[in-house]
C-alpha positions as CSV (number, residue, x, y, z in Angstrom):
1,M,154.1,4.5,285.4
2,G,157.4,2.4,284.3
3,R,157.2,4.5,281.3
4,I,159.6,7.1,282.6
5,V,162.2,4.4,283.0
6,T,161.6,3.3,279.5
7,L,162.2,6.8,278.4
8,L,165.2,7.1,280.5
9,K,166.7,3.9,278.9
10,S,165.9,5.0,275.6
11,L,168.4,8.0,275.5
12,T,171.4,7.3,273.3
13,Q,175.0,8.0,274.1
14,R,175.2,11.2,272.3
15,Q,171.9,12.4,273.8
16,L,173.4,11.7,277.3
17,L,176.4,13.7,276.4
18,N,173.9,16.6,275.4
19,V,172.2,16.2,278.9
20,V,175.3,16.5,281.0
21,T,176.7,19.5,279.0
22,S,173.4,21.1,279.0
23,R,173.1,24.4,281.1
24,N,169.5,23.4,282.5
25,I,169.6,19.5,282.7
26,T,165.9,19.6,283.9
27,S,164.6,21.5,280.9
28,Y,166.5,19.5,278.5
29,L,165.1,16.0,279.9
30,Q,161.4,17.5,279.9
31,R,161.8,18.3,276.2
32,E,163.1,14.9,275.2
33,F,160.5,13.2,277.3
34,Q,157.7,15.6,276.3
35,L,156.7,16.2,279.7
36,G,154.9,19.5,279.0
37,N,151.8,19.0,281.3
38,K,152.9,19.2,284.6
39,D,149.6,18.0,286.0
40,E,149.6,15.1,284.1
41,Y,153.1,14.0,284.5
42,V,153.9,15.0,288.2
43,A,155.7,11.8,289.1
44,E,157.8,11.8,285.7
45,G,158.6,15.4,286.6
46,I,159.9,14.5,290.3
47,L,162.0,11.8,288.8
48,V,163.6,13.8,286.2
49,E,164.3,16.7,288.6
50,M,165.8,14.2,290.9
51,I,168.4,12.7,288.1
52,S,169.1,16.3,287.1
53,E,170.2,17.2,290.8
54,L,172.4,14.2,290.9
55,L,174.0,15.0,287.8
56,T,174.4,18.7,288.6
57,D,175.9,17.5,292.0
58,L,178.5,15.1,290.5
59,L,179.6,17.6,287.9
60,A,179.9,20.3,290.7
61,A,182.1,18.1,292.5
62,G,184.4,17.7,289.5
63,V,183.2,14.4,288.0
64,K,184.0,14.2,284.2
65,Y,181.3,14.2,281.5
66,S,182.1,10.5,280.6
67,D,181.7,9.5,284.3
68,A,178.3,11.5,284.6
69,V,177.1,9.6,281.7
70,V,177.7,6.3,283.6
71,C,176.2,7.6,286.9
72,Y,173.0,8.4,284.8
73,H,173.0,4.6,283.7
74,V,173.5,3.5,287.4
75,M,170.6,5.6,288.5
76,V,168.3,4.3,285.7
77,D,169.4,0.7,287.0
78,A,168.3,1.6,290.4
79,L,165.0,2.9,289.2
80,D,164.3,-0.3,287.1
81,S,165.1,-2.4,290.2
82,C,162.2,-0.6,292.1
83,V,160.0,-1.3,289.2
84,Q,160.8,-5.1,288.7
85,H,160.8,-5.9,292.4
86,G,158.6,-5.6,295.2
87,T,160.9,-5.6,298.2
88,T,164.2,-3.6,299.2
89,Q,166.2,-6.9,299.4
90,E,165.1,-8.2,295.9
91,A,166.0,-4.7,294.5
92,L,169.3,-4.6,296.0
93,T,170.2,-8.2,294.7
94,H,169.0,-7.3,291.4
95,F,170.9,-3.6,291.3
96,L,174.3,-4.4,293.1
97,P,175.6,-6.8,290.4
98,L,174.6,-4.2,287.7
99,L,176.5,-1.7,289.8
100,V,179.6,-3.8,290.0
101,A,179.5,-4.4,286.3
102,R,179.6,-0.7,285.5
103,Q,182.7,0.0,287.9
104,H,185.2,-0.4,285.1
105,Q,183.5,2.2,283.1
106,F,184.2,4.9,285.7
107,V,187.4,6.9,284.5
108,A,187.6,8.5,288.4
109,P,187.1,6.2,291.1
110,H,185.5,8.8,293.4
111,A,182.7,9.1,290.9
112,Y,181.8,5.4,291.3
113,Q,181.8,6.1,295.1
114,L,179.8,9.1,294.9
115,V,177.0,7.6,292.9
116,Q,177.0,4.4,295.0
117,D,176.4,6.3,298.1
118,H,173.8,8.5,296.4
119,V,171.6,5.5,295.2
120,I,171.8,3.7,298.6
121,R,170.9,6.8,300.5
122,T,168.0,7.8,298.3
123,V,166.5,5.2,296.0
124,M,167.2,2.1,298.2
125,Q,166.6,3.6,301.5
126,H,163.2,4.8,300.5
127,F,162.4,1.9,298.1
128,Y,158.7,1.6,298.7
129,L,158.3,5.3,297.9
130,Y,160.0,4.8,294.6
131,H,158.2,1.6,293.9
132,V,154.7,3.1,294.3
133,V,155.6,6.2,292.3
134,L,156.9,4.0,289.4
135,T,154.4,1.2,289.4
136,E,151.0,2.6,290.6
137,E,149.0,4.8,288.2
138,R,147.9,8.2,289.6
139,G,144.3,8.8,289.5
140,V,143.1,11.9,287.8
141,S,140.1,13.7,289.2
142,T,138.5,16.8,287.5
143,S,135.9,18.8,288.5
144,T,134.3,21.9,287.0
145,A,132.6,24.9,288.8
146,M,131.1,27.9,287.5
147,V,131.2,31.2,289.2
148,L,129.2,34.2,288.0
149,C,130.8,37.6,289.1
150,H,129.1,40.8,288.4
151,T,131.7,43.2,287.7
152,P,130.7,46.9,288.7
153,T,130.1,49.3,286.1
154,H,132.7,51.8,284.9
155,E,130.6,54.8,286.3
156,S,130.4,53.3,289.8
157,V,134.2,52.9,290.1
158,P,136.3,55.8,290.0
159,P,139.5,55.8,288.0
160,L,142.5,54.6,290.1
161,K,144.6,57.5,288.8
162,E,142.4,59.7,290.8
163,G,142.9,57.8,294.0
164,I,144.6,59.7,297.1
165,Q,145.8,58.5,300.3
166,E,143.5,58.0,303.2
167,D,144.8,60.9,305.6
168,Q,144.4,63.0,302.5
169,W,140.8,61.8,302.1
170,N,140.0,62.4,305.6
171,K,141.3,66.0,305.4
172,R,139.3,66.7,302.3
173,Q,136.0,65.4,304.0
174,Q,136.7,67.8,307.0
175,I,137.3,70.6,304.8
176,Q,134.0,70.0,302.9
177,Q,132.3,69.9,306.4
178,I,133.6,73.1,307.4
179,E,132.7,74.9,304.2
180,Q,129.1,73.2,304.6
181,N,128.8,74.6,308.4
182,Y,130.1,78.0,306.8
183,Q,127.5,78.1,304.3
184,E,124.5,77.1,306.9
185,K,125.9,79.9,309.5
186,R,126.0,82.5,306.6
187,K,122.3,81.6,305.6
188,Q,121.1,81.8,309.1
189,L,122.9,85.4,309.4
190,H,121.1,86.7,306.5
191,A,117.9,85.3,307.5
192,Q,118.1,87.0,311.0
193,Q,118.9,90.4,309.3
194,S,116.0,90.2,307.0
195,C,113.8,89.5,309.9
196,D,115.3,92.5,311.8
197,L,114.7,95.1,308.8
198,P,111.6,97.3,309.2
199,G,108.4,96.9,307.3
200,S,108.0,98.4,303.8
201,H,104.6,99.8,304.8
202,D,104.6,102.2,307.8
203,Q,101.6,104.2,308.7
204,S,103.7,107.1,309.9
205,V,104.9,107.6,306.3
206,E,101.4,107.2,304.7
207,S,100.2,109.9,302.2
208,H,97.9,112.6,303.4
209,D,95.5,114.7,301.5
210,Q,96.0,117.6,304.0
211,P,99.3,119.3,304.2
212,L,101.7,118.3,306.8
213,T,102.5,120.5,309.8
214,R,106.1,121.3,310.8
215,Q,106.0,118.7,313.5
216,E,104.7,115.8,311.5
217,V,107.3,116.6,309.0
218,E,109.9,116.2,311.8
219,E,108.4,113.2,313.2
220,V,108.4,111.4,309.9
221,T,112.0,112.6,309.1
222,R,113.2,111.3,312.5
223,H,111.4,107.9,311.6
224,L,113.2,107.5,308.4
225,L,116.3,108.4,309.6
226,G,115.9,105.9,312.3
227,N,115.1,103.4,309.8
228,I,118.3,104.1,307.5
229,V,120.4,104.1,310.7
230,N,118.9,100.7,311.7
231,V,119.4,99.1,308.4
232,T,123.0,100.8,307.9
233,T,123.8,99.3,311.3
234,G,122.4,96.0,310.7
235,T,124.4,95.7,307.3
236,I,127.7,96.6,309.0
237,H,126.9,94.3,311.9
238,R,126.1,91.6,309.3
239,N,129.2,92.3,307.2
240,I,131.3,92.0,310.3
241,K,129.7,88.6,311.4
242,E,130.3,87.3,307.9
243,Q,133.9,88.1,308.0
244,E,134.2,86.9,311.2
245,L,132.8,83.5,309.9
246,T,135.1,83.6,306.9
247,V,138.3,84.0,309.0
248,D,137.2,81.1,311.4
249,M,136.6,79.0,308.4
250,V,139.9,79.7,306.7
251,A,141.7,79.2,310.3
252,E,139.8,75.7,310.6
253,K,140.8,74.6,307.1
254,F,144.5,75.6,307.7
255,Q,144.6,73.7,311.0
256,V,143.1,70.6,309.2
257,L,145.8,70.8,306.4
258,K,148.5,71.5,309.1
259,G,147.2,68.2,310.9
260,T,146.0,69.9,314.0
261,S,142.5,70.1,315.3
262,D,140.9,73.1,317.5
263,N,140.1,71.1,320.5
264,P,140.7,71.9,324.3
265,N,143.4,69.3,324.6
266,S,145.4,70.8,321.7
267,G,148.2,73.1,322.4
268,A,147.3,75.8,319.8
269,P,144.5,78.1,321.1
270,S,141.6,79.0,318.6
271,R,141.3,82.2,316.8
272,R,138.1,82.9,318.9
273,S,139.8,82.2,322.2
274,T,142.8,84.5,321.2
275,R,140.4,87.3,320.3
276,A,138.4,87.0,323.6
277,S,141.6,87.2,325.6
278,K,142.9,90.2,323.8
279,Q,139.4,91.9,324.5
280,D,139.9,91.1,328.1
């Protein structure tokens, strides 16, 4: 894992100037070090981001580019001390002389103080964390699993463009139920009228070989007229009932579309109750 420290040391002075003047220091260092696979180079990526944050903070604090390059070398010296030594004391003993030797390279004294405080608070204060990250190889465990997913056919899944809101779908279902009930009541009404119609074969109207008397003709006429009246009355009654069913269906559909329901707790009375109150 000391590979990252070797890579950090390998940058030339010109490359370091490109680093500190880059708009995205992290991306620049990742390209230079070829850290494309984040899963394979997790630790290296973390260290690169840490150095990038240090340089970005220093430049934001007004540190000159030349001092930022020296700060980069100081940070690399601190990481190298973590690689070469196993205790904090040994790492400090190795790092502090290197830090003092680079002091004359700083143009601004406050830059030296900033990088010194940063290294002490981060790398040296958490020495064992950096030591483990830089010296121990990271184990890679790869497992493969296969999951079979049966996707539904195109016919079983309606297009999303035909989707509607849930409340609109509920209203559509209620309207379909109202129309279905209307058709069932209409069929019952027609079936009831068919049962009430007089039979096609009537003994009173049978043909006779003998001429009919006046009394028989009057009786047959009254009977036929009665049938005609019954059929006409039944048809009119059925038409009225069918119109009432149609009006009730339209009223119920209107209430559904309006968002109200015809129940005892609702404030709006039904059409049937309104008609009954008028008749009273």
